[in-house]
C-alpha positions as CSV (number, residue, x, y, z in Angstrom):
1,X,-69.7,31.7,-37.7
2,X,-68.7,32.3,-41.0
3,X,-66.4,29.7,-42.5
4,X,-63.4,31.8,-43.0
5,X,-63.2,33.7,-40.1
6,X,-60.3,32.7,-37.1
7,X,-61.8,32.5,-33.8
8,X,-59.0,33.4,-31.5
9,X,-60.0,30.9,-28.3
10,X,-57.4,29.5,-26.3
11,X,-57.0,25.8,-25.1
12,X,-55.8,24.8,-21.4
13,X,-52.2,24.9,-22.3
14,X,-52.2,28.8,-23.4
15,X,-52.0,28.1,-27.4
16,X,-54.5,29.7,-29.0
17,X,-57.2,26.9,-30.2
18,X,-57.6,28.5,-33.7
19,X,-53.9,28.2,-34.8
20,X,-54.4,24.4,-33.6
21,X,-57.7,24.3,-35.5
22,X,-55.5,26.1,-38.4
23,X,-52.7,23.7,-38.5
24,X,-55.2,20.1,-38.6
25,X,-56.6,22.1,-41.5
26,X,-53.2,22.7,-43.2
27,X,-52.1,19.4,-42.5
28,X,-55.5,17.7,-43.9
29,X,-55.2,19.5,-47.0
30,X,-51.6,18.8,-47.4
31,X,-53.0,15.2,-47.1
32,X,-55.5,15.5,-49.6
33,X,-53.8,17.9,-52.2
34,X,-56.4,20.2,-51.7
35,X,-56.0,24.5,-51.6
36,X,-55.8,26.9,-49.1
37,X,-58.6,29.9,-49.4
38,X,-57.2,32.7,-51.3
39,X,-56.0,35.5,-49.3
40,X,-57.5,39.1,-49.9
41,X,-56.0,42.7,-48.7
42,X,-58.0,45.7,-48.9
43,X,-57.1,49.5,-48.7
44,X,-58.5,52.5,-47.2
45,X,-58.8,54.7,-49.7
46,X,-60.5,58.5,-49.2
47,X,-63.3,59.9,-51.7
48,X,-62.0,63.2,-50.7
49,X,-61.3,65.7,-53.8
50,X,-60.2,69.4,-54.0
51,X,-57.1,71.1,-54.3
52,X,-54.4,72.8,-52.2
53,X,-55.1,75.8,-50.4
54,X,-53.0,79.0,-48.8
55,X,-52.5,77.6,-45.8
56,X,-49.4,76.0,-43.5
57,X,-47.6,72.9,-44.9
58,X,-48.9,69.8,-42.5
59,X,-46.9,66.3,-42.0
60,X,-49.1,63.3,-41.6
61,X,-47.1,60.8,-39.4
62,X,-48.1,56.8,-39.1
63,X,-50.2,56.4,-36.1
64,X,-49.5,54.5,-33.2
65,X,-52.1,51.0,-33.2
66,X,-53.7,50.3,-29.7
67,X,-53.8,46.3,-29.3
68,X,-55.9,44.4,-30.4
69,X,-55.8,46.6,-33.5
70,X,-52.1,46.0,-34.9
71,X,-52.7,43.4,-37.1
72,X,-53.1,43.2,-40.4
73,X,-56.2,40.8,-39.9
74,X,-59.4,42.5,-40.0
75,X,-61.1,43.0,-36.8
76,X,-64.5,42.3,-36.1
77,X,-66.7,41.7,-32.9
78,X,-69.9,39.8,-32.5
79,X,-70.4,41.6,-29.0
80,X,-68.2,43.3,-26.5
81,X,-66.5,40.5,-24.6
82,X,-64.7,39.0,-27.4
83,X,-62.4,39.7,-30.2
84,X,-62.2,37.6,-33.9
85,X,-60.0,38.2,-36.9
86,X,-60.7,37.6,-40.5
87,X,-57.7,35.1,-41.2
88,X,-57.9,35.5,-44.6
89,X,-58.9,38.8,-45.1
90,X,-56.1,41.4,-44.5
91,X,-55.5,45.3,-44.6
92,X,-52.7,46.0,-47.6
93,X,-50.6,48.0,-44.7
94,X,-50.6,48.6,-40.9
95,X,-53.7,49.7,-39.6
96,X,-52.1,53.2,-38.6
97,X,-50.3,53.3,-41.9
98,X,-53.6,53.0,-44.0
99,X,-55.4,55.1,-41.9
100,X,-52.5,58.0,-41.6
101,X,-52.5,57.9,-45.6
102,X,-56.3,58.6,-45.8
103,X,-56.3,60.9,-43.3
104,X,-52.9,62.5,-45.8
105,X,-55.1,62.5,-48.7
106,X,-58.6,63.6,-47.0
107,X,-57.0,66.8,-45.5
108,X,-55.1,67.7,-48.8
109,X,-58.4,67.9,-50.5
110,X,-59.9,70.2,-47.9
111,X,-58.4,73.3,-49.0
112,X,-56.7,74.2,-45.9
113,X,-53.0,73.5,-46.2
114,X,-50.6,74.3,-48.8
115,X,-49.5,70.9,-48.9
116,X,-49.7,67.7,-46.7
117,X,-47.0,65.5,-47.0
118,X,-45.8,62.2,-45.1
119,X,-42.4,63.6,-44.8
120,X,-42.0,65.6,-41.2
121,X,-38.2,66.5,-42.3
122,X,-39.6,68.0,-45.4
123,X,-38.7,71.9,-45.8
124,X,-41.9,74.1,-44.7
125,X,-43.6,71.7,-42.7
126,X,-45.3,74.0,-40.0
127,X,-46.9,71.3,-38.2
128,X,-46.9,67.4,-37.5
129,X,-50.1,65.5,-37.0
130,X,-49.8,62.2,-35.4
131,X,-51.5,60.2,-32.2
132,X,-53.1,56.6,-31.9
133,X,-55.8,54.6,-33.5
134,X,-58.2,53.0,-30.9
135,X,-60.0,50.9,-32.9
136,X,-60.6,50.3,-36.4
137,X,-63.4,47.3,-36.8
138,X,-66.3,45.3,-37.9
139,X,-69.4,45.7,-35.1
140,X,-72.0,43.0,-35.8
141,X,-74.7,44.8,-34.3
142,X,-77.0,42.2,-35.0
143,X,-77.1,39.2,-38.2
144,X,-78.5,41.9,-40.1
145,X,-77.2,45.2,-39.1
146,X,-73.3,45.8,-39.4
147,X,-71.1,49.0,-38.7
148,X,-67.5,49.8,-39.3
149,X,-66.3,51.7,-36.3
150,X,-63.1,53.6,-36.0
151,X,-61.9,55.6,-32.8
152,X,-58.5,58.2,-32.9
153,X,-56.7,60.0,-30.8
154,X,-54.9,62.4,-32.5
155,X,-52.6,65.4,-31.4
156,X,-50.8,68.7,-33.7
157,X,-47.2,69.6,-32.6
158,X,-45.8,72.7,-33.6
159,X,-42.8,71.1,-36.0
160,X,-40.6,73.8,-34.8
161,X,-40.9,73.8,-31.0
162,X,-42.3,70.3,-30.3
163,X,-45.1,71.8,-28.6
164,X,-48.5,70.4,-28.6
165,X,-51.3,72.5,-30.2
166,X,-54.3,70.7,-30.1
167,X,-55.5,67.5,-29.6
168,X,-58.8,65.5,-30.4
169,X,-60.2,62.2,-29.8
170,X,-63.0,60.7,-31.8
171,X,-64.9,58.1,-32.3
172,X,-67.3,57.5,-36.1
173,X,-69.4,54.3,-37.6
174,X,-70.8,54.0,-41.0
175,X,-73.2,51.0,-41.7
176,X,-72.3,48.4,-43.7
177,X,-74.2,48.3,-46.8
178,X,-72.9,44.7,-48.2
179,X,-72.2,42.3,-45.5
180,X,-68.5,41.4,-46.4
181,X,-65.2,42.5,-45.4
182,X,-65.3,44.7,-48.5
183,X,-67.8,46.1,-47.5
184,X,-66.2,47.0,-44.2
185,X,-63.6,48.5,-45.8
186,X,-66.0,50.6,-47.8
187,X,-68.0,51.8,-44.2
188,X,-64.0,52.2,-42.9
189,X,-63.1,54.5,-45.5
190,X,-66.4,57.0,-45.2
191,X,-66.4,57.0,-41.7
192,X,-62.4,58.4,-41.9
193,X,-63.6,60.9,-44.7
194,X,-66.2,62.3,-42.0
195,X,-63.7,62.3,-39.6
196,X,-61.3,64.6,-41.7
197,X,-64.2,66.6,-42.5
198,X,-64.4,67.4,-39.3
199,X,-60.8,67.5,-38.8
200,X,-59.9,70.2,-41.3
201,X,-61.0,73.6,-40.1
202,X,-59.9,72.6,-36.3
203,X,-56.5,71.8,-37.6
204,X,-56.4,74.6,-40.1
205,X,-57.5,77.3,-37.6
206,X,-55.1,76.0,-34.9
207,X,-52.3,75.7,-37.4
208,X,-52.9,79.1,-39.2
209,X,-53.4,81.3,-35.7
210,X,-50.8,83.5,-35.2
211,X,-47.9,82.6,-32.3
């Protein structure tokens, strides 16, 4: 167990054991004049580069997030049965907002849309992309092999009628080149860029189809 990780074990009275340990550590550090580790924050930027096209205008709304990922602490798994968090390594915003922003930038660079916006009420918006973030995590396959895993459930709605015209569920993973929270963030960003490259042709075709 790496020293800066926070285990979600529960004491017999229902209080998270990790919280008890953290509080005890805070008291000890305060008494001894020690300092807590600095909290680091991570983003999920897109590496996609491109220009707007002649297609429809798309809005991307913040994704809903399944538990246990609806937390600014980065999730990691050492086995399928337990969920753990980095206590001093956190996302810079809510996971749903970070993933939505990544998709917004990557889809805007795909050339399939005239514009990709955050404001679904903006003038000219023809379709709204939304859905759920099902997973955003580090998976420790072994001591020497980590992967970044992301799973999404997405739906495209007609902005005028509200009708759902397309749905997609996908899961992608990327190897973590450097075993660190920053390495995990980089791997997840690559996975999201791959997701956007898969999604852009489908979304562009559905949104451009005559109705």
